[in-house]
C-alpha positions in Angstrom: -0.2 0.2 0.0 1.4 3.4 -1.0 1.5 6.4 1.0 -1.6 8.2 1.4 -3.6 5.3 0.1 -5.9 5.6 3.1 -6.7 9.6 2.2 -7.2 8.8 -1.1 -9.5 5.8 -0.6 -11.7 8.2 1.6 -11.8 10.8 -0.9 -12.9 8.2 -3.8 -15.5 7.1 -1.6 -16.7 10.5 -1.0 -17.3 11.3 -4.3 -18.4 7.9 -5.7 -21.4 8.4 -3.4 -22.7 10.8 -5.5 -21.3 9.6 -8.8 -21.9 6.2 -9.2 -20.8 3.6 -11.9 -18.1 6.1 -13.1 -15.2 4.9 -10.5 -12.4 5.3 -13.6 -13.6 9.0 -14.0 -13.4 9.8 -10.5 -10.0 7.9 -10.5 -8.8 10.4 -13.5 -10.2 13.4 -12.1 -8.1 13.2 -8.6 -5.1 12.0 -10.9 -5.4 15.5 -12.5 -5.4 17.1 -8.9 -2.5 15.3 -7.7 -0.6 16.1 -10.9 -1.7 19.8 -10.8 -3.3 19.6 -14.0 -6.6 20.7 -15.2 -9.7 18.9 -16.7 -11.9 19.5 -19.7 -15.4 17.3 -19.0 -16.8 17.0 -22.5 -20.2 15.3 -22.8 -23.4 16.1 -23.6 -26.0 17.7 -21.2 -27.2 16.3 -18.1 -25.0 13.2 -17.2 -23.6 14.9 -14.3 -20.4 16.7 -15.4 -21.4 19.8 -13.0 -22.6 17.2 -10.3 -18.8 15.8 -10.4 -16.9 19.0 -9.9 -19.2 19.9 -7.2 -18.7 16.4 -5.6 -15.3 16.7 -5.4 -15.0 20.3 -4.4 -17.4 19.5 -1.3 -15.3 16.5 -0.7 -12.2 18.6 0.3 -12.0 21.4 2.5 -10.8 24.2 -0.6 -12.6 26.9 -1.7 -14.8 26.4 -4.7 -16.3 28.7 -6.9 -18.5 28.3 -10.4 -18.4 30.6 -13.3 -21.3 30.0 -15.7 -19.6 31.0 -19.0 -21.8 33.0 -21.4 -21.2 35.2 -24.4 -21.2 38.2 -22.9 -18.6 37.1 -19.8 -15.8 39.5 -19.7 -12.2 38.9 -18.8 -12.7 40.7 -15.8 -15.7 38.9 -14.5 -13.6 36.2 -14.1 -10.3 37.7 -13.3 -11.3 40.8 -11.0 -10.7 44.5 -11.5 -9.4 47.3 -9.9 -11.4 49.6 -8.1 -9.9 53.4 -7.2 -10.4 53.8 -3.4 -11.0 57.8 -3.0 -10.3 57.3 1.1 -6.9 55.7 0.6 -6.3 57.5 -3.0 -5.0 54.5 -4.7 -6.2 51.6 -6.7 -7.8 48.2 -4.9 -7.7 44.9 -6.6 -10.8 43.0 -6.0 -10.2 39.4 -6.9 -12.8 37.4 -9.0 -14.1 33.7 -8.9 -10.8 32.7 -10.4 -9.5 33.2 -6.9 -10.4 29.8 -5.5 -8.8 26.3 -5.1 -11.2 24.8 -7.1 -12.7 26.7 -10.3 -15.9 25.4 -12.1 -15.7 26.8 -15.7 -19.3 26.0 -17.0 -19.9 25.6 -20.5 -16.4 27.3 -21.4 -17.2 27.3 -25.1 -20.1 29.6 -24.5 -17.5 32.5 -23.9 -15.6 34.6 -26.4 -11.8 33.4 -27.6 -11.1 36.7 -25.4 -12.3 35.3 -22.5 -11.2 32.0 -22.8 -7.9 33.3 -23.4 -7.9 35.0 -20.1 -7.6 31.3 -18.4 -4.7 30.8 -20.2 -1.9 32.2 -17.9 -3.9 31.3 -14.8 -4.0 27.4 -16.0 -0.7 27.4 -16.9 1.3 29.6 -14.3 -1.2 29.8 -11.1 -1.2 33.6 -11.5 -2.5 36.6 -13.5 -1.6 40.0 -14.5 -3.6 43.2 -13.9 -2.6 46.5 -15.1 1.2 45.1 -14.7 0.6 43.8 -11.4 1.0 39.8 -10.8 -1.3 38.3 -8.3 -0.3 34.3 -7.4 -3.3 32.2 -7.3 -4.1 30.1 -4.0 -2.8 26.4 -3.8 -3.7 23.6 -4.5 -5.5 25.3 -8.0 -7.7 23.0 -10.2 -9.8 24.2 -13.2 -12.5 22.1 -14.3 -14.3 23.3 -17.5 -17.1 21.5 -19.0 -18.7 22.2 -22.7 -21.2 20.3 -24.6 -19.5 19.2 -27.8 -22.8 18.6 -29.8 -24.2 22.1 -29.8 -22.3 25.0 -31.9 -24.9 27.6 -32.0 -23.9 30.6 -29.6 -20.3 28.7 -29.0 -16.7 29.4 -29.5 -14.7 26.3 -30.2 -11.5 26.3 -28.0 -8.6 26.7 -30.0 -5.6 23.9 -29.8 -3.5 26.1 -27.6 -6.1 26.5 -25.3 -6.8 22.7 -25.2 -3.2 21.7 -24.2 -3.5 23.6 -20.8 -6.1 20.9 -20.0 -4.1 17.8 -18.6 -7.0 15.6 -19.4 -10.2 15.2 -21.1 -12.7 13.1 -20.1 -16.4 12.2 -20.8 -18.5 10.9 -18.8 -21.1 8.8 -20.8 -24.6 7.8 -19.4 -24.9 6.1 -16.5 -25.3 2.3 -16.3 -29.2 1.1 -16.7 -29.4 0.2 -12.9 -27.6 3.2 -11.7 -29.8 5.3 -13.8 -33.1 3.7 -12.9 -31.7 4.5 -9.0 -31.3 8.7 -10.1 -34.7 8.5 -11.6 -36.6 6.9 -8.5 -34.5 9.1 -6.4 -35.1 12.4 -8.2 -31.3 13.1 -8.9 -28.0 13.0 -6.8 -28.9 16.5 -4.8 -29.6 15.2 -1.5 -26.6 12.9 -2.0 -24.4 16.0 -2.9 -26.0 18.0 -0.4 -24.8 15.5 2.6 -21.1 15.6 1.5 -18.8 16.9 3.9 -14.7 17.3 3.9 -12.8 14.1 3.7 -9.7 15.8 3.2 -7.7 19.3 3.7 -5.6 21.6 1.7 -2.5 20.1 3.6 -3.3 16.9 2.7 -3.7 17.5 -1.2 -0.7 19.5 -1.1 1.2 16.5 0.6 -0.2 13.9 -1.8 0.6 16.3 -4.6 4.3 16.2 -3.4 4.4 12.2 -3.5 3.6 12.1 -7.4 7.2 12.8 -8.3 8.0 9.9 -6.1 6.3 7.2 -7.8 8.6 5.4 -10.1 8.6 4.8 -13.7 10.6 2.0 -15.1 13.0 2.9 -18.0 11.4 0.2 -20.4 8.3 2.1 -19.4 9.6 5.7 -20.2 10.7 3.7 -23.5 7.1 2.7 -24.4 5.8 6.0 -23.8 8.4 7.5 -26.2 7.7 5.0 -28.9 3.7 5.9 -28.7 4.8 9.6 -28.8 6.7 9.1 -31.7 4.0 6.9 -33.7 2.1 9.9 -33.4 4.2 12.1 -35.3 4.3 9.5 -38.3 0.8 8.7 -38.5 -0.5 9.4 -41.7 -4.0 10.3 -39.8 -2.7 12.9 -37.8 -1.3 16.3 -39.3 0.3 17.2 -36.0 1.5 14.7 -33.2 2.1 14.5 -29.4 4.1 17.3 -28.3 7.2 17.2 -25.6 4.5 19.1 -23.2 2.2 16.5 -24.3 4.3 13.9 -23.2 5.3 15.5 -20.1 2.0 15.6 -19.4 1.1 11.9 -19.9 4.1 10.8 -17.7 2.8 13.0 -15.0 -0.7 12.1 -15.0 0.3 8.3 -15.1 2.4 8.8 -12.1 -0.2 10.5 -10.5 -2.9 7.6 -11.5 -0.6 5.0 -10.1 -0.6 6.7 -6.4 -4.4 6.9 -6.7 -4.7 3.2 -7.3 -2.6 2.6 -4.3 0.8 1.8 -5.9 4.2 3.6 -5.7 5.1 2.5 -9.4 3.7 2.8 -12.8 2.3 -0.3 -15.1 1.5 -0.3 -18.7 -2.1 -0.2 -17.7 -1.6 3.1 -16.4 0.0 4.4 -19.4 -3.0 2.8 -21.7 -5.5 3.8 -19.4 -4.6 7.8 -19.8 -3.2 7.7 -23.5 -6.8 8.5 -25.1 -7.7 11.0 -22.2 -4.4 13.3 -22.0 -3.2 12.5 -25.7 -6.1 12.6 -28.1 -6.8 16.7 -27.4 -3.2 16.9 -28.4 -3.3 15.9 -31.6 -4.5 17.3 -35.1 -6.2 15.3 -37.4 -5.2 15.4 -41.1 -7.3 16.5 -44.0 -10.7 18.5 -43.5 -13.0 17.5 -40.3 -16.5 17.4 -41.1 -19.1 17.0 -38.3 -19.5 18.1 -34.7 -16.7 18.5 -32.1 -18.2 15.3 -30.8 -17.3 13.5 -34.0 -13.7 15.1 -33.9 -13.0 14.0 -30.3 -14.3 10.5 -31.5 -11.7 10.3 -34.4 -8.7 11.6 -32.1 -9.4 8.9 -29.6 -9.7 6.4 -32.1 -6.2 7.4 -33.8 -4.7 7.4 -30.6 -6.3 4.1 -29.3 -4.9 2.3 -32.7 -1.5 3.4 -32.3 -1.4 2.5 -28.5 -2.9 -1.1 -29.8 0.1 -1.3 -32.1 3.3 -0.4 -30.0 4.3 -3.9 -28.4 3.9 -3.7 -24.6 7.5 -4.4 -22.8 7.5 -7.3 -20.7 
């Protein structure tokens, strides 16, 4: 049993009280938090994306803010503004909702590109700059963004530079029939969500984040990772393969996932399980792509799945 296993078990059990039948999604979300990454939840409406983010936030003694993005949301609405205080004869910065440990960016693709880009610095550097002054965001810091890839009216597709800031892109999918039946009969997950209480503190999360780098990755698995990354750069279905930053993100994510799964070492299964969520949104399909973002996502994942399937697993 790895260090922190008991803490992570409590966190997992707390979230799955609300999000039932999606244990692998919960583990990936927790792993992203430990890896100091950010998460894009991409799925059709009504499958529990917002509820998942709220369940994680309520299970942690961390500050949580939700930002509902619309077409008229401005960068200052999320970052904050400087207000002139006449009594003090100086400007004072009023922090926006981005200044929290866990930020739910709901329907991020409904915001304009200018507002979307306001998240870039915060997600990559954990700080923001307002009128030449730099403000550090609290630690730990996690952005969970949601979007509906099917709708296109009134939306603005996330550019590749923005997508690359997300460590993983996850899709919830519909619940299993038995779980869905239970949700229908009980009236939804709101009662369980309201009853959740924090099981980990901010100090606990920071300690667990520090353990991720200690998870061992065998040289043979690093070679396996590198071979898959190289294959994406030469695949005819892709115009652009995985970058070095993408490879580093994959490496860090599998370390965190191994820790969540109670191990101090990475296995080939960890790499395979995280290949699509980490790599698919970091490649560019060759040729014109018809259809919705949903279709693009499906094809990207299929290419990554095919590459992983043909690269020999180290013994």
